[in-house]
C-alpha positions as CSV (number, residue, x, y, z in Angstrom):
1,M,7.4,13.8,-117.1
2,K,3.6,15.2,-116.1
3,N,3.5,11.5,-115.0
4,D,6.5,11.2,-113.1
5,R,5.5,14.4,-111.3
6,K,2.7,13.2,-110.4
7,V,3.9,10.1,-109.2
8,S,6.7,11.9,-107.2
9,S,4.0,14.2,-105.8
10,K,2.1,11.2,-104.5
11,R,5.2,9.9,-102.8
12,M,5.7,13.0,-101.2
13,H,2.4,13.1,-99.9
14,K,2.6,9.6,-98.8
15,I,5.5,10.1,-96.9
16,I,4.3,13.4,-95.2
17,Y,0.9,11.5,-94.1
18,L,3.2,8.8,-92.7
19,L,5.6,10.9,-90.8
20,L,2.3,12.9,-89.5
21,T,0.8,9.8,-88.7
22,I,3.9,8.5,-86.8
23,L,4.5,11.9,-84.9
24,I,0.7,11.7,-84.1
25,I,1.0,8.3,-82.3
26,L,4.7,9.8,-80.8
27,S,2.5,12.4,-79.7
28,L,-0.2,10.5,-78.1
29,I,2.5,8.0,-76.6
30,Y,3.9,11.1,-74.7
31,I,1.0,12.2,-73.5
32,I,0.0,9.0,-72.2
33,K,3.2,8.0,-70.6
34,Y,3.2,12.0,-69.0
35,F,-0.5,11.0,-67.9
36,L,0.7,7.7,-66.6
37,I,3.4,8.8,-64.6
38,K,1.7,12.0,-63.0
39,Q,-1.0,9.4,-61.9
40,E,1.9,7.4,-60.6
41,A,3.7,10.4,-58.5
42,K,0.1,11.4,-57.6
43,A,-0.9,8.1,-56.2
44,Q,2.4,7.3,-54.3
45,S,2.4,11.4,-52.7
46,N,-1.1,10.1,-51.9
47,L,0.7,6.9,-50.0
48,L,3.2,9.1,-48.2
49,N,0.7,11.3,-47.2
50,A,-1.3,8.5,-45.8
51,I,2.1,6.7,-44.0
52,E,2.9,10.6,-42.9
53,I,-0.5,11.0,-41.5
54,Y,-0.8,7.2,-39.9
55,E,2.9,7.7,-38.3
56,K,1.5,11.0,-36.7
57,E,-1.2,9.4,-35.8
58,K,0.8,6.3,-33.6
59,I,3.2,8.6,-32.3
60,N,0.1,10.8,-31.3
61,N,-1.8,7.8,-29.7
62,E,1.7,6.6,-27.9
63,E,2.1,9.8,-26.4
64,T,-1.6,9.4,-25.2
65,Q,-1.5,6.3,-24.2
66,N,1.9,7.2,-22.0
67,F,0.1,10.3,-20.6
68,T,-2.6,8.2,-19.6
69,K,-1.1,5.8,-18.1
70,N,1.1,8.5,-16.0
71,E,-2.0,10.2,-15.0
72,E,-3.2,7.2,-13.8
73,V,-0.5,6.2,-11.6
74,A,0.1,9.6,-10.8
75,E,-3.6,9.2,-9.4
76,E,-3.4,6.4,-8.0
77,K,-0.2,7.7,-5.9
78,I,-2.1,10.8,-5.0
79,E,-5.2,8.3,-3.9
80,E,-2.8,6.3,-2.0
81,E,-0.9,9.2,-0.1
82,K,-4.7,10.3,1.0
83,Q,-4.8,7.2,2.6
84,Q,-1.9,7.9,4.5
85,T,-2.6,9.3,7.8
86,E,0.0,11.9,8.9
87,R,0.7,9.3,12.0
88,M,1.1,6.8,9.2
89,V,4.2,8.7,7.1
90,Q,5.6,9.5,10.8
91,V,6.1,6.0,11.0
92,K,7.3,5.3,7.7
93,Q,10.3,7.7,8.5
94,L,10.5,6.4,11.4
95,K,11.2,3.0,10.2
96,E,14.0,4.6,7.7
97,Q,15.9,5.6,11.1
98,N,15.2,1.6,13.0
99,A,13.7,-1.4,10.6
100,D,12.8,-2.2,14.4
101,I,10.1,0.0,14.5
102,V,6.8,-2.2,13.6
103,G,4.3,1.3,14.4
104,W,3.2,4.1,17.1
105,L,0.9,3.2,20.1
106,E,-1.5,5.9,21.8
107,I,-4.1,6.6,23.9
108,E,-5.5,10.2,24.0
109,N,-5.1,12.5,26.4
110,T,-2.2,10.4,27.9
111,N,1.3,10.1,28.7
112,I,1.0,6.7,26.3
113,N,2.2,8.1,23.0
114,Y,5.4,6.3,21.6
115,P,6.8,4.2,19.0
116,V,6.2,0.5,18.9
117,L,9.6,-1.9,18.8
118,Q,10.2,-5.4,18.0
119,G,13.4,-6.7,18.4
120,A,14.7,-10.4,18.1
121,D,13.9,-11.3,21.4
122,N,11.7,-9.7,24.6
123,R,14.7,-8.7,26.5
124,Y,16.9,-5.8,23.9
125,Y,14.4,-3.0,24.3
126,M,13.7,-3.3,27.9
127,T,16.8,-1.7,28.4
128,H,17.2,0.6,24.7
129,N,15.1,3.1,23.6
130,Y,13.9,3.5,19.7
131,K,17.4,5.0,18.5
132,K,19.2,1.9,20.0
133,E,20.3,3.9,22.7
134,K,20.5,2.6,26.2
135,S,17.6,3.5,28.4
136,K,16.3,3.0,31.8
137,N,12.9,3.3,30.4
138,G,13.3,1.2,27.6
139,S,10.6,1.1,25.0
140,I,7.2,0.0,24.0
141,F,7.7,-3.4,22.4
142,L,5.9,-6.0,20.6
143,N,6.2,-9.9,21.8
144,A,8.7,-10.9,19.8
145,D,6.9,-14.1,18.4
146,Y,4.2,-11.9,16.9
147,N,4.3,-13.1,13.3
148,W,3.0,-10.5,10.9
149,N,3.0,-12.6,7.9
150,I,0.1,-14.4,9.4
151,P,-0.4,-11.5,10.7
152,S,-1.5,-13.0,14.0
153,N,-4.3,-12.8,16.5
154,N,-2.8,-10.6,19.5
155,L,-0.9,-8.1,19.4
156,L,0.9,-8.6,22.7
157,M,2.9,-5.4,24.0
158,Y,5.0,-4.6,26.9
159,G,6.1,-1.4,28.8
160,H,7.6,-0.8,32.3
161,N,6.0,0.9,35.2
162,L,7.6,3.7,35.5
163,G,7.5,6.2,39.0
164,N,8.3,9.5,36.7
165,G,5.3,8.7,34.6
166,M,6.5,7.2,31.2
167,M,5.9,4.3,29.2
168,F,2.8,2.2,30.8
169,Q,2.7,3.6,33.8
170,E,-1.0,5.3,33.0
171,L,-2.0,2.2,32.1
172,L,-2.5,1.3,35.7
173,K,-5.4,4.3,35.6
174,Y,-7.7,1.4,33.9
175,E,-8.3,0.1,37.2
176,K,-10.6,2.9,37.8
177,E,-13.8,2.4,35.4
178,S,-14.0,6.6,35.3
179,F,-10.6,6.2,33.7
180,Y,-12.4,3.5,31.3
181,K,-15.0,5.7,30.4
182,E,-13.6,8.5,29.2
183,H,-10.3,6.6,27.5
184,P,-12.2,3.9,25.8
185,I,-10.1,4.0,22.6
186,I,-6.2,2.9,21.7
187,R,-5.4,4.0,18.4
188,F,-1.6,1.6,16.8
189,T,-0.7,3.0,13.8
190,T,1.5,1.0,10.7
191,I,3.3,1.9,8.0
192,D,0.0,0.2,6.0
193,E,-3.3,1.3,8.9
194,D,-4.2,3.7,11.4
195,A,-6.4,1.5,13.4
196,E,-8.5,1.8,16.8
197,Y,-9.0,-0.4,18.9
198,E,-12.2,-0.4,21.7
199,I,-11.1,-1.6,25.3
200,I,-13.1,-5.3,26.2
201,S,-11.0,-5.9,29.7
202,V,-9.2,-4.6,32.3
203,F,-7.4,-7.0,35.0
204,K,-5.2,-7.5,37.3
205,S,-2.5,-10.8,37.4
206,R,0.3,-12.3,37.6
207,V,3.2,-14.6,36.5
208,Y,2.2,-17.9,37.2
209,Y,4.1,-20.6,38.1
210,K,4.6,-23.8,36.0
211,S,2.9,-26.2,38.7
212,E,-0.4,-23.8,38.7
213,K,-3.0,-25.1,37.1
214,N,-6.4,-23.3,35.3
215,V,-5.2,-20.1,35.6
216,F,-5.4,-17.4,32.7
217,R,-1.8,-17.1,31.7
218,Y,-2.5,-14.1,29.3
219,Y,1.0,-13.2,28.2
220,Y,1.7,-16.7,26.3
221,F,-1.4,-15.6,24.0
222,I,-0.2,-14.4,20.5
223,N,-2.0,-16.7,17.8
224,S,-4.7,-19.5,18.6
225,E,-4.3,-22.2,16.8
226,S,-8.9,-22.8,16.6
227,E,-11.8,-21.2,17.2
228,E,-12.0,-22.5,20.9
229,E,-8.6,-21.1,21.5
230,Y,-9.8,-17.7,20.8
231,N,-13.0,-17.9,22.4
232,Q,-11.3,-19.4,25.5
233,F,-9.3,-16.6,25.9
234,I,-11.5,-13.9,25.5
235,S,-13.9,-15.5,28.0
236,N,-11.0,-16.0,30.6
237,A,-10.4,-12.1,30.1
238,K,-14.3,-10.7,29.8
239,N,-14.0,-13.0,33.5
240,A,-10.9,-11.5,34.7
241,S,-12.3,-7.8,33.8
242,L,-12.1,-5.4,37.1
243,Y,-15.3,-3.9,35.7
244,S,-18.2,-4.9,33.2
245,I,-17.6,-3.7,29.7
246,D,-20.3,-4.2,27.5
247,A,-18.0,-4.2,24.3
248,T,-16.1,-8.0,23.4
249,A,-14.5,-9.8,20.5
250,S,-15.3,-12.7,18.1
251,F,-13.0,-15.1,16.8
252,G,-11.6,-13.2,13.3
253,D,-11.2,-9.9,15.5
254,Q,-7.9,-8.8,15.7
255,L,-7.2,-8.0,19.5
256,I,-4.6,-5.7,21.2
257,T,-3.0,-6.1,24.5
258,L,-1.2,-3.7,26.6
259,S,0.9,-5.2,29.5
260,T,3.1,-3.8,32.2
261,C,4.8,-4.7,35.7
262,S,1.9,-3.9,39.2
263,Y,3.3,-4.3,42.5
264,Y,0.1,-5.0,44.4
265,V,1.6,-8.9,44.0
266,E,5.0,-10.6,43.4
267,D,5.8,-10.6,40.3
268,G,1.8,-8.5,39.5
269,R,0.9,-8.0,35.9
270,F,-2.2,-5.0,34.8
271,A,-3.3,-5.5,31.5
272,V,-5.6,-3.9,29.2
273,I,-6.8,-5.9,26.2
274,G,-8.8,-4.0,23.2
275,R,-10.2,-5.2,19.6
276,K,-9.9,-3.6,16.5
277,I,-13.3,-1.6,15.1
278,Q,-14.1,-2.6,11.6
279,K,-14.1,0.6,9.7
């Protein structure tokens, strides 16, 4: 009996030991799994935080780039507006009313202060104003053959010589050297630039017959085909000048020629030529 009890007791101890061992193993497995799950959750949380931070930084960078880009565009626009003079803005506004307006001509302290038109021919703006209304005064207009795409060498402009002092009537005052000395600059403004031209020649002329040779037909010169032709034009203009003017032009200089009628002879003309001042 005692032996049976001993055996039974030993079995019971073994079973309890086994159960405890299994329990410990299961507990360890649970603890390890819990630790691993917690670590994985922490890793996932860190990953999500990293992704969120990256996305925020990406958005911030894009916003910064867009802001910088917009700021640069705004600065460029401000700089462009700064470079535009009040007269350039006025020309742009006028051009919206009539696309034929190419600029504004002014000789300070004279009545010559007008918009300049360019039509399909050289007749329309002799009898129409800048609003395209019929007018005996006409307009100051640029020769229709002037090519803005090149641009051509010479801005050849015409205007009536009217008894009322309008348009180019005051141009004839340049016959006196004293008037030239008081008004040596011609200002011509387009939407792209506000330029000044110093006068290099003032002369009387007329419309020549085709049969006449070796004469200075200044009214044909808009764009030179060669340096020789350009230089010949300047030489003829200087030789024709009513008085000596030190200023001159070299090949490549942009020119402006203002031309009007003069009644000292039949088909008489009076012209003033200037060269663009490089700034």
